[in-house]
C-alpha positions as CSV (number, residue, x, y, z in Angstrom):
1,M,218.6,148.1,-12.1
2,T,216.0,145.7,-10.7
3,V,216.7,144.5,-7.2
4,N,215.3,141.1,-6.2
5,Y,214.1,141.6,-2.6
6,S,213.9,138.6,-0.3
7,L,212.3,138.4,3.2
8,P,212.2,135.4,5.6
9,D,209.1,133.2,5.4
10,G,206.3,133.8,7.8
11,P,202.6,133.7,8.7
12,K,199.9,135.3,6.6
13,L,197.3,135.5,9.3
14,P,194.3,137.9,9.2
15,Y,195.2,141.1,10.9
16,W,192.6,141.0,13.6
17,R,193.5,137.4,14.6
18,R,197.1,138.3,14.8
19,L,196.5,141.4,16.8
20,I,194.3,139.6,19.4
21,K,197.1,137.0,19.9
22,F,199.7,139.8,20.1
23,I,197.8,141.5,22.9
24,A,196.4,138.4,24.8
25,Q,199.2,135.9,24.3
26,P,202.5,137.9,23.9
27,I,204.8,135.0,24.6
28,E,202.9,132.5,22.4
29,Y,202.7,135.1,19.7
30,V,206.5,134.9,18.9
31,E,207.1,131.3,20.2
32,D,204.5,129.7,17.9
33,F,205.9,131.6,14.8
34,A,209.5,130.7,15.7
35,K,208.6,127.0,16.0
36,V,207.3,127.0,12.5
37,Y,209.5,129.5,10.7
38,G,212.8,129.5,12.7
39,D,215.0,132.4,14.0
40,N,213.9,135.0,11.5
41,F,210.4,135.4,10.1
42,T,208.1,138.0,8.4
43,I,204.7,139.1,9.6
44,W,203.0,139.7,6.3
45,S,200.3,142.3,5.9
46,N,198.3,143.8,3.1
47,R,200.5,146.9,3.2
48,E,203.9,147.2,1.5
49,N,205.9,147.6,4.7
50,Q,206.3,144.2,6.4
51,L,207.3,143.4,9.9
52,V,210.4,141.2,10.1
53,Y,211.5,139.6,13.4
54,F,215.2,138.7,13.8
55,S,216.6,136.8,16.8
56,H,219.7,135.0,15.4
57,P,222.9,136.5,17.0
58,Q,224.4,137.1,13.5
59,A,221.3,139.1,12.4
60,L,221.2,141.1,15.6
61,E,224.9,142.0,15.2
62,E,224.4,143.2,11.7
63,I,221.5,145.3,12.8
64,F,223.1,146.8,15.9
65,T,226.4,147.6,14.2
66,A,224.9,149.0,11.1
67,D,225.2,152.7,10.3
68,P,222.2,154.3,12.3
69,S,221.4,156.4,9.2
70,Y,219.9,153.2,7.6
71,F,217.1,153.4,10.1
72,E,214.2,155.7,11.2
73,T,213.9,154.3,14.8
74,G,211.9,157.3,16.1
75,R,209.4,156.8,13.3
76,G,209.0,153.2,14.4
77,N,207.9,154.2,17.8
78,Q,205.5,157.0,17.1
79,S,202.7,155.3,19.1
80,L,204.6,156.5,22.2
81,R,204.5,160.2,21.2
82,F,201.3,161.0,23.2
83,L,202.9,159.5,26.3
84,L,206.5,160.8,26.1
85,G,206.3,163.9,24.0
86,D,207.9,165.1,20.7
87,N,211.4,165.5,22.3
88,S,211.8,162.1,23.9
89,L,215.1,160.4,23.1
90,I,213.1,157.4,22.1
91,L,211.4,159.3,19.3
92,L,214.5,161.1,17.9
93,D,216.7,160.1,15.0
94,G,220.0,161.1,13.5
95,D,222.1,163.9,14.8
96,R,219.4,165.1,17.2
97,H,219.2,161.7,18.8
98,Q,223.0,161.5,19.2
99,R,223.2,165.0,20.6
100,Q,220.5,164.3,23.2
101,R,222.0,161.0,24.1
102,Q,225.4,162.5,24.9
103,L,223.8,164.9,27.3
104,L,221.5,162.4,29.1
105,T,224.1,159.6,29.6
106,P,226.5,161.0,32.2
107,P,224.1,161.2,35.2
108,F,223.5,157.4,35.0
109,H,227.1,156.3,35.3
110,G,230.1,156.5,37.5
111,E,230.2,158.0,40.9
112,R,227.1,160.0,40.4
113,M,225.1,156.9,39.7
114,R,226.6,155.1,42.7
115,A,225.7,158.0,45.0
116,Y,222.0,157.1,44.4
117,G,222.5,153.8,46.2
118,Q,221.8,155.3,49.6
119,A,218.4,156.6,48.4
120,I,217.5,153.2,46.9
121,Q,218.3,151.5,50.2
122,E,216.5,154.0,52.3
123,I,213.3,153.9,50.2
124,T,213.4,150.1,50.0
125,Q,213.6,150.0,53.8
126,Q,210.7,152.5,54.2
127,V,208.4,150.6,51.9
128,S,209.2,147.1,53.3
129,S,208.8,148.3,56.9
130,E,205.1,148.9,56.1
131,W,204.5,145.1,55.5
132,V,202.7,143.3,58.2
133,I,204.5,140.1,59.1
134,G,202.4,137.1,58.1
135,K,199.8,139.1,56.2
136,P,199.7,138.8,52.3
137,F,200.5,141.9,50.3
138,N,200.6,142.7,46.6
139,I,204.3,142.3,45.6
140,R,204.0,144.2,42.4
141,D,202.4,147.2,44.1
142,S,205.2,147.3,46.7
143,M,207.9,147.1,44.0
144,Q,206.2,149.8,42.0
145,E,206.1,152.0,45.2
146,I,209.9,151.5,45.7
147,T,210.9,152.2,42.1
148,L,208.5,155.2,41.8
149,R,209.9,156.8,44.9
150,V,213.4,156.1,43.8
151,I,212.7,157.8,40.4
152,L,211.1,160.8,42.0
153,R,214.0,161.3,44.4
154,V,216.8,160.6,42.1
155,V,215.5,162.3,39.0
156,F,213.4,165.1,40.5
157,G,215.0,165.5,43.9
158,V,211.5,165.2,45.6
159,D,210.4,162.7,48.2
160,E,207.7,164.6,50.1
161,G,205.3,167.4,49.8
162,P,202.3,168.2,47.5
163,I,204.1,167.9,44.2
164,F,205.6,164.5,45.2
165,E,202.1,163.1,46.2
166,Q,200.5,164.5,43.1
167,L,203.1,163.0,40.8
168,R,203.0,159.7,42.6
169,Q,199.3,159.3,42.4
170,L,199.0,160.6,38.8
171,L,201.8,158.5,37.4
172,T,200.5,155.3,39.2
173,S,197.1,155.9,37.8
174,V,198.1,156.7,34.2
175,L,200.5,153.7,34.0
176,D,197.7,151.4,35.3
177,I,195.5,152.7,32.5
178,M,198.3,152.2,30.0
179,G,198.7,148.6,31.1
180,S,195.1,147.7,30.1
181,P,194.4,145.6,27.0
182,L,192.2,148.3,25.6
183,M,195.0,150.8,25.7
184,A,197.3,148.3,24.1
185,M,194.8,148.2,21.2
186,A,194.6,152.0,21.2
187,M,198.4,152.2,20.6
188,V,197.7,150.3,17.3
189,F,194.3,151.7,16.2
190,P,194.1,155.5,16.0
191,F,190.3,155.4,15.9
192,I,190.3,154.3,19.6
193,Q,192.5,157.3,20.6
194,K,189.5,159.5,21.4
195,D,188.1,161.0,24.6
196,W,184.7,159.6,25.1
197,G,184.1,161.3,28.4
198,A,184.4,160.2,32.1
199,W,184.7,156.5,31.3
200,S,187.1,156.7,28.4
201,P,190.5,155.2,29.3
202,W,192.2,157.2,26.5
203,G,190.6,160.4,27.6
204,K,191.4,159.9,31.3
205,A,195.0,159.0,30.4
206,T,195.5,162.1,28.3
207,R,194.0,164.4,30.9
208,Q,196.3,162.9,33.6
209,L,199.3,163.3,31.3
210,R,198.5,167.0,30.9
211,E,198.4,167.3,34.7
212,I,201.8,165.5,35.0
213,D,203.3,167.8,32.3
214,Q,202.1,170.8,34.3
215,L,203.7,169.5,37.5
216,I,207.0,168.7,35.7
217,Y,207.1,172.1,34.1
218,A,206.5,173.7,37.6
219,L,209.4,171.7,39.0
220,I,211.7,172.8,36.2
221,Q,210.9,176.4,36.9
222,E,211.3,175.9,40.6
223,R,214.7,174.3,40.1
224,K,215.9,176.9,37.7
225,A,215.1,179.6,40.3
226,E,217.3,178.0,42.9
227,V,220.8,179.4,43.0
228,G,223.9,177.8,44.6
229,Q,222.1,174.7,45.9
230,N,224.6,172.2,44.3
231,R,221.8,169.7,44.0
232,Q,222.7,166.2,42.5
233,D,219.3,165.1,41.3
234,I,219.2,164.4,37.5
235,L,216.8,167.3,36.8
236,S,219.4,169.8,38.3
237,L,222.2,168.1,36.4
238,L,220.4,168.3,33.1
239,I,219.5,172.0,33.7
240,S,223.2,172.8,34.1
241,A,224.3,170.5,31.2
242,R,225.2,172.1,27.9
243,Y,225.3,170.9,24.3
244,D,228.6,171.2,22.3
245,D,227.5,174.6,21.1
246,G,227.1,175.8,24.7
247,Q,223.3,175.8,24.6
248,P,221.1,174.3,27.4
249,M,218.2,172.0,26.9
250,S,214.9,173.8,26.3
251,D,212.1,173.4,28.9
252,A,210.2,171.3,26.3
253,E,213.2,169.0,25.9
254,L,213.7,168.7,29.7
255,Q,210.0,168.0,30.2
256,D,209.8,165.2,27.6
257,E,213.1,163.5,28.7
258,L,212.0,163.6,32.4
259,M,208.7,162.0,31.4
260,T,210.6,159.3,29.5
261,M,212.7,158.6,32.6
262,L,209.6,158.3,34.7
263,V,207.9,155.8,32.4
264,A,211.0,153.8,31.3
265,G,212.7,153.7,34.7
266,H,209.7,152.9,37.0
267,E,207.5,150.1,35.7
268,T,210.3,148.1,34.1
269,T,212.4,147.8,37.3
270,A,209.3,147.1,39.4
271,S,208.5,144.2,37.0
272,A,212.0,142.8,37.2
273,L,212.0,142.9,41.0
274,T,208.6,141.2,41.1
275,W,209.9,138.3,38.9
276,A,213.1,138.0,41.0
277,F,211.2,137.4,44.2
278,Y,208.9,135.0,42.4
279,W,211.8,132.9,41.3
280,L,213.6,133.0,44.6
281,D,210.6,131.6,46.4
282,T,209.9,129.1,43.6
283,L,213.5,127.8,43.7
284,P,214.6,127.7,47.4
285,D,218.1,126.3,46.5
286,I,218.8,129.4,44.5
287,R,217.5,131.6,47.3
288,Q,219.8,129.8,49.8
289,K,222.9,130.3,47.6
290,L,222.1,134.0,47.3
291,L,221.6,134.4,51.1
292,Q,224.9,132.6,51.7
293,E,226.7,135.0,49.3
294,L,225.1,138.1,50.9
295,Q,226.2,136.9,54.3
296,T,229.8,136.5,53.2
297,L,229.9,140.3,53.1
298,G,228.0,140.6,56.4
299,W,224.6,142.2,56.4
300,E,226.1,145.7,57.1
301,T,228.4,146.5,54.2
302,E,229.2,149.1,51.6
303,L,226.6,149.2,48.8
304,S,229.3,149.1,46.2
305,N,230.4,145.7,47.6
306,I,226.8,144.4,47.2
307,A,226.7,145.5,43.6
308,K,229.8,143.4,42.8
309,L,228.5,140.1,44.2
310,P,228.7,137.5,41.4
311,Y,225.7,135.3,42.3
312,L,223.4,138.3,43.0
313,T,224.4,139.7,39.6
314,A,223.7,136.3,38.0
315,V,220.2,136.2,39.6
316,C,219.4,139.6,38.2
317,Q,220.8,138.7,34.8
318,E,218.8,135.5,34.7
319,T,215.6,137.3,35.8
320,L,216.0,139.7,32.8
321,R,216.8,136.9,30.5
322,I,214.0,134.4,31.0
323,Y,211.2,137.0,30.9
324,P,212.7,140.3,29.5
325,I,210.5,143.2,30.5
326,V,210.5,144.6,27.0
327,P,210.2,141.7,24.6
328,T,211.6,143.4,21.6
329,A,214.2,146.1,21.0
330,F,213.0,149.3,19.3
331,F,211.5,148.9,15.8
332,R,213.7,150.1,13.1
333,V,212.2,151.3,9.8
334,L,214.6,151.1,6.8
335,R,215.3,154.3,5.1
336,S,216.9,152.4,2.2
337,P,217.4,148.7,1.2
338,M,219.6,146.7,3.5
339,E,220.9,143.1,3.6
340,V,220.5,141.3,6.9
341,M,221.8,137.7,7.2
342,G,221.4,137.2,3.5
343,Y,217.9,138.7,3.2
344,N,217.6,141.7,0.9
345,L,215.1,143.9,2.7
346,P,213.4,146.8,0.8
347,K,213.0,150.4,2.0
348,G,210.2,150.7,4.5
349,T,210.7,147.3,6.1
350,R,210.1,147.3,9.8
351,I,212.9,145.4,11.5
352,I,212.0,144.0,15.0
353,P,214.9,142.6,17.0
354,S,213.3,140.0,19.3
355,I,214.8,140.0,22.8
356,Y,212.6,137.2,24.0
357,L,213.5,134.8,21.2
358,A,217.2,135.7,21.4
359,H,217.1,134.8,25.1
360,H,215.5,131.4,24.5
361,R,217.7,129.9,21.9
362,P,218.7,126.4,23.2
363,E,222.0,126.6,21.4
364,V,222.9,129.6,23.5
365,Y,221.0,128.9,26.7
366,P,220.5,125.1,27.2
367,Q,217.0,124.4,28.7
368,P,216.1,128.0,28.2
369,N,212.8,127.8,30.1
370,L,214.6,126.9,33.3
371,F,215.7,129.7,35.7
372,Q,219.4,129.0,36.1
373,P,221.6,131.9,37.3
374,E,224.7,129.7,37.1
375,R,224.7,130.0,33.3
376,F,226.0,133.6,33.8
377,L,228.8,132.4,36.0
378,E,229.9,129.7,33.6
379,R,230.3,131.9,30.5
380,Q,229.9,135.5,29.2
381,F,227.3,136.2,26.6
382,S,227.7,138.6,23.7
383,A,225.6,141.7,23.3
384,Y,223.8,139.9,20.5
385,E,222.9,136.9,22.7
386,Y,221.9,138.8,25.8
387,L,220.2,142.1,25.3
388,P,217.6,142.9,27.9
389,F,218.2,146.6,27.4
390,G,218.2,146.6,23.6
391,G,221.3,147.2,21.5
392,G,223.3,149.4,19.1
393,N,222.8,153.2,19.5
394,R,219.4,152.6,21.0
395,R,220.6,150.6,24.0
396,C,218.9,151.9,27.2
397,I,221.0,154.7,28.8
398,G,219.7,153.7,32.2
399,L,220.8,150.1,32.1
400,A,223.6,150.4,34.8
401,F,221.2,152.3,37.1
402,A,218.4,149.7,36.7
403,Q,220.8,146.8,37.4
404,Y,222.2,148.7,40.4
405,E,218.7,149.4,41.8
406,M,217.7,145.8,41.4
407,K,220.7,144.6,43.4
408,I,220.4,147.1,46.2
409,A,216.7,146.5,46.6
410,L,217.0,142.7,46.5
411,A,219.8,142.7,49.0
412,T,218.1,145.2,51.4
413,I,214.9,143.2,51.5
414,L,216.6,139.8,51.8
415,S,218.6,141.0,54.7
416,Q,215.4,141.4,56.7
417,Y,212.6,139.3,55.2
418,Q,211.9,136.0,53.5
419,L,209.1,136.5,50.9
420,S,206.9,133.5,50.1
421,L,204.1,133.3,47.6
422,A,200.7,133.2,49.2
423,N,199.5,130.9,46.4
424,K,202.1,128.5,45.0
425,R,201.4,128.3,41.3
426,L,203.1,128.6,38.0
427,V,203.0,132.2,36.7
428,R,203.4,133.3,33.1
429,P,204.0,136.8,31.8
430,V,201.1,138.9,30.7
431,R,201.0,142.0,28.5
432,R,201.1,145.3,30.4
433,G,201.1,148.0,27.7
434,L,204.2,147.5,25.7
435,T,205.9,145.4,28.4
436,L,205.8,141.9,29.7
437,A,205.0,141.6,33.4
438,A,203.9,139.2,36.1
439,P,200.1,139.1,36.7
440,S,199.1,142.0,38.9
441,G,197.4,139.9,41.6
442,I,200.5,138.0,42.9
443,R,200.5,138.2,46.7
444,M,203.4,137.3,49.0
445,I,203.9,136.9,52.7
446,A,206.8,138.5,54.6
447,T,208.4,136.7,57.5
448,P,211.7,137.6,59.4
449,Q,214.7,136.4,57.5
450,V,216.5,133.4,59.0
451,K,220.2,134.1,58.2
452,P,222.0,130.9,57.0
453,A,225.2,129.7,58.3
454,N,228.2,131.6,57.1
455,T,229.4,129.2,54.4
456,P,230.7,129.8,50.9
457,V,228.3,130.0,48.0
458,A,228.1,126.6,46.2
459,V,227.9,127.5,42.5
């Protein structure tokens, strides 16, 4: 039987022209296509397997609620293999993905996750105490320092010593390399993925990744040798975890999943915090409302109470809405034909759920380019309208931890400092590897926080 396949309309641009725009203008890349072709569009190429972007809530619901066996999501993200390893949750499909996910999820939820709040607060205080009052500093660098130290303590249980310093330096270096435009191109073009010597970004990154792997493997062996320590870091919890058949994770699985946590849980939260402080300084009325809400608890309060604050939560949600750190959910390659919102997609089609476009639909978010936390107090959005952590069986397992870390870090800094941009100007996201981030050169100035009068939050 002949099947008439149908795909949304879309641009037929030369590959090189499209790729340059994808790397250099990541926001305009999807915005310009959406203006012409609407919610759903196809990026046509000379090959059979087309890229289809979906952002309509109905389409996203159909994709995220479909049987996962329809997709090869790991195959759609093979460019990350050299960074994360063969056993990363991101690159797995089918039963193996589900099995691994069940083992990795518990440490990021419930009382265990909340127990990490003290570490987040302590590290935030340590990093912010190094700021010189009145002297500009790089806000992104500071936020990266906070989130990296948090990951190293929470995941690995290390916050000092030679291994800590080596991991800290190597990971910072390799992620800086990964954020360069050349490395973004290398993720697409295999011929760039070569070691050309001392000045080769790809070669330097792969050498540093091997060093990181060696350090992680040494930590795994060190932790396995400890007996009766009752440690609560995620590495220790994963070593003691067992699959349904009673088997533990292999060292290779542990190593790749730990690397995935380092990469996915460090840069992303640092970018979100950087944006949050940018918006709070740009929009002083919002900052004032947030300060008033924080003071209703008192500056010395239980961390669990901070995490429940509605306006603080709304500020974090709006930060992740307006410029989602990851602009698309994971690519899904169709194993077999599938219908999405009336389109009959053939096998091999690459489906791309667009988080950025879903977050900028005027019918869902009036005046979507304005930063308005109140929208999250006025209504609740579905998982197909608001999806900063992706959706379906690929939704980020660390989403609760990331949101918690954002809230604790923001509240801790705001209780002591007011951060102001050294150069008041409009900032737009830039590509940093596979993520969207604020430009790296943003500098802010810290001054002692002036606590507002203890009045209710006007929202």
